[in-house]
BATOR-883277 format. One record per residue (C-alpha): x, z, y; residue in three letters; residue number from 1. Coordinates in nm, 3 decimals, padded with zeros to 5 digits. Example, Ala and Ser with C-alpha at 12.3 -4.5 7.8 and 13.67 -1.06 7.14 Angstrom:
NODE     east       up    north  kolke  mardo
NODE   01.230   00.780  -00.450    Ala      1
NODE   01.367   00.714  -00.106    Ser      2
// end
This chain:
NODE     east       up    north  kolke  mardo
NODE  -03.196   00.966  -05.682    Met      1
NODE  -03.431   00.955  -05.391    Pro      2
NODE  -03.388   00.707  -05.117    Gln      3
NODE  -03.176   00.863  -04.860    Leu      4
NODE  -03.290   00.894  -04.487    Pro      5
NODE  -03.280   00.600  -04.272    Glu      6
NODE  -03.005   00.785  -04.037    Met      7
NODE  -02.793   00.855  -04.329    Val      8
NODE  -02.780   00.532  -04.519    Gln      9
NODE  -02.658   00.390  -04.135    Ala     10
NODE  -02.425   00.648  -04.114    Leu     11
NODE  -02.250   00.457  -04.442    Leu     12
NODE  -02.154   00.154  -04.286    Asp     13
NODE  -01.850   00.149  -04.094    Pro     14
NODE  -01.951  -00.055  -03.773    Lys     15
NODE  -02.138   00.272  -03.716    Ala     16
NODE  -01.843   00.478  -03.622    Tyr     17
NODE  -01.582   00.454  -03.321    Pro     18
NODE  -01.279   00.402  -03.479    Glu     19
NODE  -01.207   00.166  -03.754    Ala     20
NODE  -01.256   00.250  -04.103    Leu     21
NODE  -01.162   00.137  -04.457    Arg     22
NODE  -01.425   00.362  -04.648    Arg     23
NODE  -01.673   00.646  -04.576    Ile     24
NODE  -01.786   00.895  -04.868    Glu     25
NODE  -02.082   01.104  -04.876    Leu     26
NODE  -02.101   01.457  -04.980    Ile     27
NODE  -02.394   01.664  -04.975    Gln     28
NODE  -02.475   02.053  -04.955    Thr     29
NODE  -02.813   02.218  -04.933    Gln     30
NODE  -02.779   02.230  -04.556    Met     31
NODE  -02.600   01.922  -04.454    Ser     32
NODE  -02.520   01.567  -04.530    Phe     33
NODE  -02.136   01.515  -04.455    Val     34
NODE  -01.952   01.192  -04.402    Phe     35
NODE  -01.582   01.145  -04.519    Leu     36
NODE  -01.378   00.879  -04.320    Thr     37
NODE  -01.039   00.813  -04.309    Asp     38
NODE  -00.905   01.044  -04.050    Asn     39
NODE  -01.216   01.259  -03.978    Phe     40
NODE  -01.534   01.422  -04.133    Val     41
NODE  -01.860   01.423  -03.955    Tyr     42
NODE  -02.118   01.671  -04.070    Lys     43
NODE  -02.488   01.660  -03.961    Val     44
NODE  -02.733   01.923  -04.055    Lys     45
NODE  -03.035   01.869  -04.262    Lys     46
NODE  -03.377   01.898  -04.089    Ser     47
NODE  -03.482   02.223  -04.341    Val     48
NODE  -03.600   02.578  -04.322    Asn     49
NODE  -03.452   02.764  -04.585    Leu     50
NODE  -03.571   03.107  -04.462    Gly     51
NODE  -03.241   03.226  -04.374    Tyr     52
NODE  -03.179   02.958  -04.152    Leu     53
NODE  -03.412   02.725  -03.918    Asp     54
NODE  -03.244   02.355  -03.861    Tyr     55
NODE  -03.619   02.177  -03.800    Thr     56
NODE  -03.567   02.083  -03.475    Thr     57
NODE  -03.322   01.851  -03.300    Leu     58
NODE  -03.269   02.134  -03.050    Asp     59
NODE  -03.181   02.391  -03.327    Lys     60
NODE  -02.936   02.161  -03.513    Arg     61
NODE  -02.739   02.078  -03.157    His     62
NODE  -02.738   02.472  -03.119    Phe     63
NODE  -02.619   02.527  -03.463    Tyr     64
NODE  -02.374   02.280  -03.433    Cys     65
NODE  -02.223   02.359  -03.113    Gln     66
NODE  -02.172   02.778  -03.264    Arg     67
NODE  -02.002   02.633  -03.584    Glu     68
NODE  -01.742   02.476  -03.363    Val     69
NODE  -01.692   02.799  -03.177    Glu     70
NODE  -01.699   03.031  -03.445    Leu     71
NODE  -01.488   02.822  -03.695    Asn     72
NODE  -01.182   02.799  -03.419    Arg     73
NODE  -01.115   03.142  -03.470    Arg     74
NODE  -00.938   03.047  -03.795    Leu     75
NODE  -00.914   02.682  -03.798    Cys     76
NODE  -00.871   02.579  -03.409    Pro     77
NODE  -00.698   02.245  -03.421    Glu     78
NODE  -00.995   02.089  -03.698    Val     79
NODE  -01.310   02.122  -03.544    Tyr     80
NODE  -01.293   01.846  -03.280    Met     81
NODE  -01.637   01.919  -03.106    Gly     82
NODE  -01.989   01.785  -03.176    Val     83
NODE  -02.104   01.440  -03.114    Val     84
NODE  -02.409   01.256  -03.063    Pro     85
NODE  -02.560   01.010  -03.302    Val     86
NODE  -02.768   00.755  -03.124    Thr     87
NODE  -02.997   00.480  -03.187    Gln     88
NODE  -02.983   00.142  -02.958    Asp     89
NODE  -03.238  -00.146  -03.037    Lys     90
NODE  -03.256  -00.037  -03.403    Gly     91
NODE  -02.846   00.052  -03.456    Asp     92
NODE  -02.753   00.367  -03.523    Ile     93
NODE  -02.412   00.480  -03.411    Ser     94
NODE  -02.167   00.786  -03.363    Ile     95
NODE  -02.111   00.847  -02.972    Glu     96
NODE  -02.306   00.542  -02.916    Gly     97
NODE  -02.541   00.378  -02.633    Gln     98
NODE  -02.896   00.474  -02.631    Gly     99
NODE  -03.154   00.743  -02.745    Glu    100
NODE  -02.985   01.097  -02.881    Val    101
NODE  -03.155   01.097  -03.244    Ile    102
NODE  -02.893   01.322  -03.407    Glu    103
NODE  -02.576   01.554  -03.359    Tyr    104
NODE  -02.292   01.560  -03.577    Ala    105
NODE  -01.985   01.811  -03.577    Val    106
NODE  -01.641   01.610  -03.595    Lys    107
NODE  -01.343   01.754  -03.775    Met    108
NODE  -01.025   01.649  -03.848    Arg    109
NODE  -01.008   01.573  -04.206    Arg    110
NODE  -00.789   01.813  -04.395    Leu    111
NODE  -00.566   01.684  -04.709    Pro    112
NODE  -00.749   01.752  -05.047    Gln    113
NODE  -00.470   01.816  -05.240    Lys    114
NODE  -00.405   02.103  -05.027    Ala    115
NODE  -00.748   02.262  -05.091    Met    116
NODE  -00.742   02.591  -05.269    Met    117
NODE  -00.968   02.517  -05.514    Asn    118
NODE  -00.757   02.187  -05.605    Val    119
NODE  -00.463   02.422  -05.600    Leu    120
NODE  -00.604   02.630  -05.858    Leu    121
NODE  -00.744   02.342  -06.093    Thr    122
NODE  -00.378   02.211  -06.075    Asn    123
NODE  -00.236   02.556  -06.156    Asn    124
NODE  -00.018   02.508  -05.818    Gln    125
NODE  -00.136   02.814  -05.648    Leu    126
NODE   00.149   03.047  -05.616    Thr    127
NODE   00.137   03.428  -05.589    Pro    128
NODE   00.353   03.408  -05.221    Glu    129
NODE   00.060   03.158  -05.131    Met    130
NODE  -00.199   03.435  -05.194    Val    131
NODE   00.031   03.707  -05.030    Ser    132
NODE   00.028   03.479  -04.723    Arg    133
NODE  -00.346   03.461  -04.751    Met    134
NODE  -00.411   03.846  -04.755    Ala    135
NODE  -00.177   03.859  -04.437    Gln    136
NODE  -00.358   03.609  -04.251    Arg    137
NODE  -00.724   03.793  -04.357    Leu    138
NODE  -00.550   04.118  -04.258    Val    139
NODE  -00.471   03.966  -03.934    Glu    140
NODE  -00.825   03.791  -03.863    Phe    141
NODE  -00.998   04.083  -03.945    His    142
NODE  -00.788   04.332  -03.708    Gln    143
NODE  -00.908   04.093  -03.430    Lys    144
NODE  -01.259   04.025  -03.537    Ala    145
NODE  -01.527   04.119  -03.293    Glu    146
NODE  -01.708   04.477  -03.390    Thr    147
NODE  -01.953   04.676  -03.187    Asn    148
NODE  -02.257   04.896  -03.252    Ala    149
NODE  -02.456   04.624  -03.291    Asp    150
NODE  -02.237   04.424  -03.591    Ile    151
NODE  -02.161   04.760  -03.715    Ser    152
NODE  -02.540   04.826  -03.768    Ala    153
NODE  -02.529   04.541  -04.037    Tyr    154
NODE  -02.297   04.794  -04.267    Gly    155
NODE  -02.582   05.091  -04.310    Asn    156
NODE  -02.761   05.090  -04.620    Leu    157
NODE  -03.092   04.925  -04.509    Asp    158
NODE  -02.937   04.640  -04.451    Ala    159
NODE  -02.691   04.598  -04.759    Ile    160
NODE  -02.989   04.676  -04.978    Thr    161
NODE  -03.204   04.364  -04.737    Lys    162
NODE  -02.945   04.175  -04.817    Asn    163
NODE  -02.924   04.266  -05.191    Thr    164
NODE  -03.294   04.214  -05.245    Glu    165
NODE  -03.300   03.944  -05.066    Glu    166
NODE  -03.065   03.787  -05.341    Asn    167
NODE  -03.291   03.897  -05.646    Phe    168
NODE  -03.632   03.787  -05.450    Thr    169
NODE  -03.492   03.448  -05.401    Gln    170
NODE  -03.372   03.384  -05.710    Thr    171
NODE  -03.700   03.531  -05.901    Glu    172
NODE  -03.777   03.136  -05.938    Lys    173
NODE  -03.468   03.069  -06.151    Tyr    174
NODE  -03.537   03.326  -06.410    Ile    175
NODE  -03.483   03.164  -06.730    Gly    176
NODE  -03.348   02.847  -06.604    Asn    177
NODE  -02.982   02.963  -06.411    Thr    178
NODE  -03.042   03.350  -06.509    Ile    179
NODE  -03.145   03.497  -06.799    Ser    180
NODE  -03.474   03.818  -06.744    Arg    181
NODE  -03.210   04.058  -06.896    Glu    182
NODE  -02.930   03.972  -06.684    Lys    183
NODE  -03.148   03.951  -06.368    Phe    184
NODE  -03.239   04.288  -06.453    Gln    185
NODE  -02.906   04.427  -06.539    His    186
NODE  -02.717   04.311  -06.248    Ile    187
NODE  -03.027   04.462  -05.994    Lys    188
NODE  -03.043   04.791  -06.188    Asp    189
NODE  -02.655   04.838  -06.102    Tyr    190
NODE  -02.694   04.720  -05.758    Thr    191
NODE  -02.955   04.943  -05.641    Asp    192
NODE  -02.775   05.257  -05.823    Ser    193
NODE  -02.450   05.195  -05.654    Phe    194
NODE  -02.590   05.187  -05.337    Ile    195
NODE  -02.768   05.517  -05.392    Ile    196
NODE  -02.423   05.663  -05.537    Gln    197
NODE  -02.208   05.531  -05.295    Lys    198
NODE  -02.424   05.627  -04.990    Ala    199
NODE  -02.186   05.840  -04.802    Thr    200
NODE  -01.916   05.564  -04.834    Leu    201
NODE  -02.082   05.324  -04.707    Phe    202
NODE  -02.185   05.523  -04.380    Gly    203
NODE  -01.808   05.620  -04.374    Lys    204
NODE  -01.716   05.264  -04.360    Arg    205
NODE  -01.943   05.224  -04.091    Leu    206
NODE  -01.814   05.493  -03.865    Thr    207
NODE  -01.446   05.359  -03.896    Gln    208
NODE  -01.519   05.034  -03.807    Gly    209
NODE  -01.505   04.816  -04.121    Arg    210
NODE  -01.807   04.608  -04.005    Ile    211
NODE  -01.671   04.295  -03.873    Arg    212
NODE  -01.783   03.947  -03.736    Asp    213
NODE  -01.620   03.795  -04.028    Cys    214
NODE  -01.595   03.427  -04.221    His    215
NODE  -01.888   03.494  -04.433    Gly    216
NODE  -01.823   03.235  -04.656    Asp    217
NODE  -01.483   03.296  -04.783    Leu    218
NODE  -01.417   03.100  -05.139    His    219
NODE  -01.177   02.843  -05.266    Ala    220
NODE  -01.318   02.566  -05.152    Ala    221
NODE  -01.276   02.653  -04.750    His    222
NODE  -00.916   02.727  -04.769    Ile    223
NODE  -00.677   02.454  -04.714    Cys    224
NODE  -00.284   02.508  -04.678    Phe    225
NODE  -00.198   02.260  -04.434    Ser    226
NODE   00.001   02.345  -04.109    Asn    227
NODE  -00.021   02.713  -04.210    Gly    228
NODE  -00.332   02.830  -04.357    Ile    229
NODE  -00.659   02.670  -04.229    Cys    230
NODE  -00.997   02.851  -04.307    Ile    231
NODE  -01.273   02.672  -04.218    Tyr    232
NODE  -01.638   02.624  -04.294    Asp    233
NODE  -01.788   02.978  -04.183    Cys    234
NODE  -02.159   03.076  -04.155    Ile    235
NODE  -02.300   02.982  -03.824    Glu    236
NODE  -02.676   02.985  -03.877    Phe    237
NODE  -02.738   03.321  -03.982    Asn    238
NODE  -02.528   03.612  -03.782    Asp    239
NODE  -02.656   03.861  -04.059    Arg    240
NODE  -02.409   03.669  -04.318    Phe    241
NODE  -02.153   03.723  -04.145    Arg    242
NODE  -02.151   04.061  -03.999    Tyr    243
NODE  -02.019   04.227  -04.285    Cys    244
NODE  -01.792   04.503  -04.450    Asp    245
NODE  -01.397   04.355  -04.469    Val    246
NODE  -01.404   04.472  -04.839    Ala    247
NODE  -01.696   04.203  -04.885    Ser    248
NODE  -01.489   03.956  -04.742    Glu    249
NODE  -01.192   04.033  -04.952    Val    250
NODE  -01.447   04.072  -05.230    Ala    251
NODE  -01.599   03.687  -05.174    Phe    252
NODE  -01.215   03.516  -05.259    Leu    253
NODE  -01.141   03.773  -05.516    Ala    254
NODE  -01.420   03.688  -05.720    Met    255
NODE  -01.395   03.302  -05.683    Asp    256
NODE  -01.027   03.325  -05.815    Leu    257
NODE  -01.177   03.543  -06.112    Asp    258
NODE  -01.356   03.241  -06.100    His    259
NODE  -01.106   03.050  -06.159    Tyr    260
NODE  -00.982   03.201  -06.483    Gly    261
NODE  -00.698   03.374  -06.196    Arg    262
NODE  -00.724   03.780  -06.228    Ser    263
NODE  -00.373   03.762  -06.173    Asp    264
NODE  -00.376   03.637  -05.850    Leu    265
NODE  -00.669   03.809  -05.784    Cys    266
NODE  -00.482   04.157  -05.826    His    267
NODE  -00.222   03.989  -05.567    Ile    268
NODE  -00.455   03.935  -05.300    Leu    269
NODE  -00.641   04.272  -05.306    Val    270
NODE  -00.331   04.451  -05.324    Asn    271
NODE  -00.139   04.269  -05.059    Ser    272
NODE  -00.455   04.300  -04.837    Tyr    273
NODE  -00.467   04.689  -04.905    Val    274
NODE  -00.146   04.749  -04.841    Ala    275
NODE  -00.118   04.562  -04.532    Gln    276
NODE  -00.437   04.679  -04.365    Ser    277
NODE  -00.409   05.038  -04.521    Gly    278
NODE  -00.771   05.009  -04.657    Asp    279
NODE  -00.742   05.191  -04.998    Lys    280
NODE  -01.085   05.242  -04.991    Glu    281
NODE  -01.180   04.885  -04.994    Leu    282
NODE  -01.097   04.942  -05.391    Leu    283
NODE  -01.381   05.142  -05.429    Glu    284
NODE  -01.632   04.881  -05.355    Leu    285
NODE  -01.444   04.600  -05.514    Leu    286
NODE  -01.655   04.547  -05.788    Asn    287
NODE  -01.976   04.606  -05.589    Phe    288
NODE  -01.918   04.318  -05.353    Tyr    289
NODE  -01.757   04.098  -05.633    Lys    290
NODE  -02.078   04.146  -05.843    Cys    291
NODE  -02.313   04.052  -05.465    Tyr    292
NODE  -02.056   03.814  -05.389    Arg    293
NODE  -02.098   03.598  -05.730    Ala    294
NODE  -02.477   03.666  -05.730    Tyr    295
NODE  -02.466   03.469  -05.400    Val    296
NODE  -02.272   03.194  -05.518    Arg    297
NODE  -02.488   03.147  -05.825    Gly    298
NODE  -02.807   03.147  -05.601    Lys    299
NODE  -02.670   02.908  -05.359    Val    300
NODE  -02.598   02.652  -05.654    Glu    301
NODE  -02.907   02.702  -05.789    Ser    302
NODE  -03.123   02.600  -05.450    Phe    303
NODE  -02.959   02.282  -05.488    Lys    304
NODE  -03.155   02.190  -05.800    Leu    305
NODE  -03.462   02.194  -05.549    Asp    306
NODE  -03.272   01.938  -05.343    Asp    307
NODE  -03.442   01.601  -05.357    Pro    308
NODE  -03.144   01.425  -05.217    Tyr    309
NODE  -02.920   01.567  -05.511    Ile    310
NODE  -02.894   01.318  -05.832    Ser    311
NODE  -03.022   01.440  -06.162    Glu    312
NODE  -02.666   01.408  -06.287    Glu    313
NODE  -02.518   01.644  -05.999    Glu    314
NODE  -02.812   01.889  -06.095    Lys    315
NODE  -02.701   01.937  -06.446    Ala    316
NODE  -02.324   02.003  -06.269    Arg    317
NODE  -02.532   02.290  -06.021    Val    318
NODE  -02.688   02.406  -06.308    Leu    319
NODE  -02.373   02.507  -06.532    Ala    320
NODE  -02.187   02.640  -06.233    Val    321
NODE  -02.478   02.846  -06.148    Ala    322
NODE  -02.488   03.020  -06.483    Arg    323
NODE  -02.122   03.046  -06.473    Asn    324
NODE  -02.138   03.254  -06.138    Tyr    325
NODE  -02.434   03.479  -06.283    Phe    326
NODE  -02.239   03.545  -06.606    Glu    327
NODE  -01.920   03.637  -06.394    Leu    328
NODE  -02.168   03.869  -06.134    Ala    329
NODE  -02.274   04.030  -06.461    Glu    330
NODE  -01.916   04.106  -06.590    Ser    331
NODE  -01.843   04.343  -06.271    Tyr    332
NODE  -02.154   04.543  -06.384    Val    333
// end
């Protein structure tokens, strides 16, 4: 595994934190270094430009840290504490210390791992009643979520096509690795055909106000059943990925339940959402958006294969997960 940046190494030392610590755990995503302490989480954005996001300057990282806190307080207000500086003073790097500000971190209260939806699924502890409550939470959130002419424009055919074409363009380099040429073409042909065939329905969704400022990354690992339901880690770096049809958001979580082999809970989620929202047309779009969302997950996992700070052991696991999501995407065709 390549050498971690100096700042990251420094933040693995308990002395770098304002509170007394027993342990620190580092988790990496393609976009962030995430430091888990006894009671808090500190999330530092990587200086990367991935095309669909740009964190390459300190000012940009500071802005998106603030944006992350603001947006996530919609669904998880008690967890997102704020943005704190990472400072350097006489060579010592610390969080909320003295000296020059060299970075920023989103500070969060740490949620119990055992209450995460993905952990509950793995341990066969997620109940139908919990899924029904999750559906109700989503209905309430979507009804209150902002919508206007600018947001609704992300539901038109040009915007939908841009999103799907971006998926295929960005995954071409992984053909033969995480996805086969045949699978790639099969999913692409289905996607292009569906958009043409359902053009009228997509237009109707737009005029009905179904395009909202959603969460944008609603899968099981971002949901915690603690003190109610906390849904965290929404997309802050690109409005285009949050502004979507509520059907796409529901399909994301429904797809992930399928991924965990729980199609029974997937049906409960979808049926509960439709019953409580009255949005029966969602069902016509469900498989299309499930396919799209599974493909996104396969793509994002594939991206990790290019990250220099992720170990080869982890990349082997990532490869298997990416292939699984692409297979799931094709299953909806």
